[in-house]
N, C-alpha and C positions, 0 to 999 in steps of 0.2 A: 516333542520330537527336537532334537538339534540338526543343525545342517554347518557343517564345514567346506565350504569350497575349495576346490583342488586350484593348484598355479595351473596356469593357461585353461582354454576352452572359455564358454560362455555361463556366468553363471545364474542366466537364467533359466538356463538349461537342466544346469546341475541342480538348480531346487524345482524345475518341475519333476525332474525325475525323480528325485528322493519325496518330494510334496505329494505325487501321485501314489507312488510306494504306498508312503506313511497312511495315506487315505483311505488306501483299501483294506488293509489293517485295522484299522483304529474304526472303521465307521465313521472317518469325520465331516463326512455331508452331512449325515444328521443333527449334527451338532448346534445350537441355536444361536453357541457365541464363540470365538477361537479367539485366543491372546497370541498374539505375536511376540516372542520373546526377544529385545534386542539386546545383545551385551558388548557395550563399547567401550572404550573410555572418553569418547569423544562427547558422553554426553553431558548434558546441564540441565542443573536442576533450578525450578523456577516458581518461586509460589505460585498458585496458583489466578489469589487475588492480585499479583502484578501483571503476571503475560497476559493478563485479557483475551483483548486479540488481535496483539501481535504477529506478526511474519514469525512462523517459526525459524527460517533462516538469517532474520534476522539479529535474532536473540543470539545462535548459536554464531554471530558472525562481532558481537558486542564482546562476546566470551572468546573469541582469539579461534574459533571453528572455522573455517571458510571450504564452503564447498567444491569439490570436483561436478566437470560437465555430466558426469555418469549418477553423480547422487544427488537424494533431495532431500528435504528436513521432514522431520515427524515430531508432531505432536503429540504424548498421552493425555487420554482422561486424567484428572488429578485423583489422586489416593492420598488420604488425609494431608489435603491441602496443596500437595506439590505435583506436580507435571513434571514430565520427563520430556529434551529436544534432544532427537541427535539424529545423525545423517546415516541414510541407508539406500542401499542403492536404488537406483530409478528404476531400474527395469523387474528388480527384483520386488518392490514394492508395488508397480503398477501390474505382476503378474500376479499378485496374491490379491491385490482389489478386484481383480477379472475375477478371481475363481472364485472369492470367499465374498465380494456384494458386502453388506452393509456387518454382515455379522464378526468381521475381524478389528481386532481392538489392540494398535500395539502397548508393551509395556517394558519396564524396565525392572531388572533386578532386584534395583531399590526397592521398588515396591512392594516385591516379596517378601525381602525383608522386614519391612516397615509392616506387613498382614501377620508375621509370625511374631516378631515382638507384639503386638496388641492379644496374641492370644496368649502368650506365656502371663505367667504373675512376676517378672523380672519388671523392675522400678528404677526409673534416674537416678541420680545423677550417672550415666554409662556410657556407650559406649555398642553399639549391634556392625559388627563386620562380618562381609558377605564373600567370600572367595569365591569365585568362579575359575572355568579354567583359564582367563586370560588378565582378568582384571578382581579390584576388589574392590568393594560399595564397602562405604564407613559412614555411617549414621550416628548422632550424638543425638540422647534424649534430657533435659533438662529435670530437678527435680520434680515438677508434677506430671511430667511423661511426656512434656514438650516436644517436639523438632526442633533443633538447634542448630544443623548443621547437617547437610549433606552431599559426598563427592567420590567420584571415583575416580581411577587408577590401577596403570597399569599394574600388572603384578607379575613378576618372574621366579619369585622365591619367598622363605618365610623374612629374611632378612629385608626385602622391601615391606611386607607388612609391619613390619616393628619400627621402620624407619616412619612409615606416616603414621601410624599410632603415636607415635613419641609426639612428633613432630608438634598432633595433633591436641595432646593431653599437656602439652607442654610442661610436664613435670610430675603430672600427677600421676606417678606410678599406683596407686588405691583404689583408683576408679575403675567400675567392674567392666568387666568386657564380654559382649555376648555372640559368641558364632553362630553364624545360621547357613544352615547347605549342606552337602553333601562329601563334603571335605575338610573336618572341621580337626578331627583328629592328626589331618598335615600339620597342625599349625599351632594345635595347644601346648603341646608340650614347649613348646619356645617359646609363646607368647605370657608363660609362667614365668620365666625368667626373668619378666620386666617388666609384669602388671600382678600386682597383688591376690585380682579376682579375676578370672578366666573360666567362662561355661560354654555351653554347647548349648541351642536353645531348635 
């Protein structure tokens, strides 16, 4: 389920209506675990060993992400040794917690792309790119398959992605790029003009 909030009105009311309709169709109330996908460029990725018991809002503030009064900071479970911290609407988060209880687990699109990379035979040194509707999640892996970089940036078109990757690759045009998600075709041809090896996973 993906929910996009319309201008005006209560986000909580919109989420309640959308979720209840989805729950009725999917039978989600019978699920033992419900993963909540949060797609935001205000996400900060932190090694699990480093974040420890720190308050998520404090980590976000250190990275320049300051919460408005109607937002709260969420920390995901670690995947591959990496936690994601991001702001979510406090009313929506509270409603989901009441609705789902302990079954709810927040996660980031980066974790999804990390899992996709681990399922393939792709090898480092490489970038894994996951474009969503509004952002692009970029991770880099070393020659031994270890994660060395994890970032998210706003995405308005292919030119944004080329710019971000060019900066992160620092001139390495022959590095492998793997694109994950449901819209790789939109970007593959453009990326191939700038990078030597581009493939979908």
